[in-house]
Structure formats: C-alpha cells, structure tokens
C-alpha positions in Angstrom: 143.7 111.2 167.2 143.1 109.7 163.9 139.2 110.6 164.1 140.3 114.3 165.0 142.2 114.5 161.5 139.8 113.0 159.7 137.2 115.7 160.6 139.7 118.5 159.9 140.1 117.5 156.2 136.1 117.1 156.0 135.6 120.8 157.5 138.5 122.0 155.1 136.7 120.3 152.4 133.6 122.1 153.0 135.1 125.5 153.3 136.6 125.2 149.5 133.7 124.4 147.8 132.7 128.1 147.3 129.0 129.8 146.1 126.7 127.3 145.3 124.3 128.1 141.6 121.5 129.6 143.4 123.8 132.0 145.7 125.3 133.1 142.6 122.2 133.6 140.9 121.2 135.7 143.7 124.0 137.8 143.6 124.0 138.3 140.0 120.4 139.4 140.1 121.4 141.9 143.1 124.6 143.5 141.0 122.1 143.9 137.8 119.5 145.7 140.0 121.8 148.1 141.5 123.3 148.9 138.1 120.0 149.7 136.8 119.0 152.0 139.4 122.4 153.7 139.1 122.2 154.1 135.5 118.8 155.5 135.7 119.5 158.2 138.1 122.4 159.0 136.3 120.4 159.7 133.3 117.9 161.8 135.4 120.2 163.8 137.1 122.0 164.6 133.3 118.9 166.0 131.9 118.2 168.0 134.9 121.5 169.3 134.7 121.0 170.2 130.9 117.9 171.6 131.6 118.7 174.1 134.1 121.9 175.0 131.9 119.3 175.7 129.0 116.8 177.6 131.0 120.0 179.9 132.6 121.1 180.4 128.9 117.9 182.3 127.9 118.0 184.0 131.1 121.5 185.4 130.1 120.1 186.4 126.7 117.2 188.2 128.3 119.7 190.1 130.6 122.2 190.7 127.5 118.9 192.3 125.6 118.1 194.3 128.6 121.6 195.5 128.8 121.6 196.5 125.2 118.4 198.7 125.7 119.6 200.7 128.7 123.2 201.2 127.5 124.1 204.2 125.0 124.7 202.5 121.7 125.1 205.1 118.5 123.7 202.8 115.6 124.5 203.8 112.6 125.5 207.7 113.8 122.2 208.5 114.4 121.2 210.7 117.1 118.2 208.3 118.6 120.0 207.3 121.4 116.5 205.3 122.8 116.2 202.1 121.1 114.0 199.4 122.5 114.8 196.0 122.1 113.0 192.7 123.8 112.8 188.9 123.7 109.5 187.2 122.4 108.1 183.8 123.4 105.2 181.9 121.5 103.8 178.6 123.2 103.0 177.5 119.4 106.7 177.9 118.5 107.9 175.9 121.5 112.0 175.4 120.4 112.4 179.0 119.6 112.5 182.5 121.1 113.2 185.9 119.1 115.5 188.6 120.1 114.2 192.1 118.3 114.4 195.6 118.2 110.9 197.2 118.6 110.1 199.9 115.9 109.2 203.6 116.3 105.5 202.3 117.4 106.6 200.6 121.0 104.2 197.7 120.6 106.1 194.5 121.2 107.5 192.1 118.7 106.5 192.1 114.8 107.6 190.1 112.0 110.7 191.5 110.7 112.1 193.1 113.7 114.6 190.6 114.6 117.8 191.5 115.4 121.0 189.4 116.2 121.1 185.5 116.6 117.9 184.3 117.5 117.2 182.0 120.3 117.2 178.1 119.8 116.5 175.8 122.4 118.2 172.2 122.3 115.9 170.1 120.6 115.7 167.9 124.4 113.5 171.4 125.5 110.5 173.4 125.0 108.6 176.5 126.3 105.7 174.6 127.8 103.7 177.6 129.4 103.7 181.2 129.3 101.9 183.0 132.4 101.6 186.7 133.3 101.2 187.1 137.1 99.0 189.7 138.3 96.8 189.9 135.1 93.7 188.4 133.4 94.2 185.8 131.4 97.2 184.5 132.8 98.2 182.8 130.1 97.8 184.8 126.9 100.1 182.2 124.8 102.6 184.9 123.2 104.3 187.9 125.1 106.7 190.1 124.5 109.1 191.6 127.2 110.5 195.1 126.1 113.3 197.0 127.8 113.9 200.8 127.1 116.5 203.4 128.4 116.7 204.6 131.0 114.9 202.1 133.6 116.1 198.6 133.7 111.9 197.5 133.7 110.4 195.2 131.8 107.0 195.9 130.1 104.7 193.2 128.9 103.0 193.2 125.5 100.5 190.6 124.2 99.5 190.8 120.5 100.4 194.7 120.2 98.8 195.4 123.7 100.6 196.3 126.9 99.6 194.6 129.4 100.2 197.0 132.7 98.5 194.9 135.3 101.0 192.2 135.3 103.8 192.4 137.4 105.9 189.4 136.4 106.2 186.9 133.4 106.9 183.2 134.0 108.2 180.9 131.3 108.3 177.7 131.7 111.0 175.5 130.1 110.6 171.5 130.5 112.4 168.5 129.7 110.5 166.7 126.6 109.3 163.2 127.7 109.5 163.8 131.3 106.8 162.4 133.5 105.4 164.9 136.1 106.3 168.1 137.2 108.7 167.7 140.1 112.2 168.8 140.7 114.0 168.3 137.5 111.0 168.6 134.9 111.1 171.8 134.8 112.9 175.1 135.2 110.7 178.7 135.4 112.2 181.6 133.7 111.0 184.7 136.0 111.2 188.3 134.4 109.3 190.6 136.9 108.0 194.2 136.1 111.1 195.8 138.0 113.5 194.4 135.6 114.8 191.2 137.9 115.6 188.2 135.8 115.6 184.8 137.7 115.5 180.8 136.9 113.2 179.0 139.8 112.9 175.4 140.2 109.4 173.8 141.1 109.9 172.4 144.5 
C-alpha cells in the first residue's frame, strides 16, 4: 500500500514538469514558419487583387472613351456630331496612357490631342507588352485604339497608319518585381475589333 502511494506521487511529479527546452524550440520554429508562409501568401494575394483592380480601371476608361465616341454630344454648339475618341498606349512610357480626341484626319494619337484626365498607372504596375492579334508585326510598341460613331467597333493605328488586319489588341499589365508570368503576375486587357473590352488572367 505504501509503495503504490509513492509511485503515484512520482508519476504526478513527472506530469507537472511541462515542455523541455528542445520541444519549446521546435514549437517556436514551427510557429515562425507558419507565420512566414501566411504573411508571404497574404502579400502575393494583395498584389494580385490590386493588379486586377488596376486592369479593370483601364478597361473602364476604355469603355468610357468608346461610349463618348458613339454618343451624340454637341460640343461648343457645333454641327459636328461625329467626333472621334481613342486611347493610346506606348511601351516606352509604361506608367501612363493617353485619352485623346482625334483631329479632322483620323490617324490615331498625336501630341496635343489629349482630352480630359489622362491615365496614370499605380507606381507598382506598368504596361509590359502590346500585341495586335492577327497582325504582322504583332508587337509594334505603340498603339492607338480609336472609336467612331455610329458603331462600337475599334480601329487600331500604329504610328498614324491603320492596321486593318488586326482582330484585337492585347495589353499586358504586370506587377513590377513579380517573378514569372503565372497567375497573379499579369492581367491582360483585350479590346477586339468588334468593340468588346475585357480583362483576362494568364492561366
């Protein structure tokens, strides 16, 4: 009877000892690792969300330019209701894009034709690549997309010359400093010849 009581006291004493130093270090290391993974994934997620928002903002402005072009607007009490508006991209100026009203000769963007508030990308993003699908060369470096009443159709101009063979324009907007071209690194703004405007994600 005495020996059983002694054993019970001994086992209770062992139970009260808690974690050892090695176990504590392992637990802390696991916690640090998990926190690091969560924070890195959160940063990538936030970047992807902001990039998506930036791409949709440019798409919305392109849609507003299109609607302005096809709407009947009597500017300055003139009799000319067929004004031509467009949006201009240049890879050499990757952080901005121009909203413009084309002159009497429809030839795309020219300096001095800016209209309204000009496009400015967030400093974390930039236009990475311009592609005219169905055209040669497919990457001209600068492109004007022009809209004219009464149709919603888009016309593509490169250095003042219309490219009638192109079926659509693709504008890659990417997160600066992102590695690779996987999901979340790039969003593509697409403007088709028929006037459809959308944002695509690289699969």
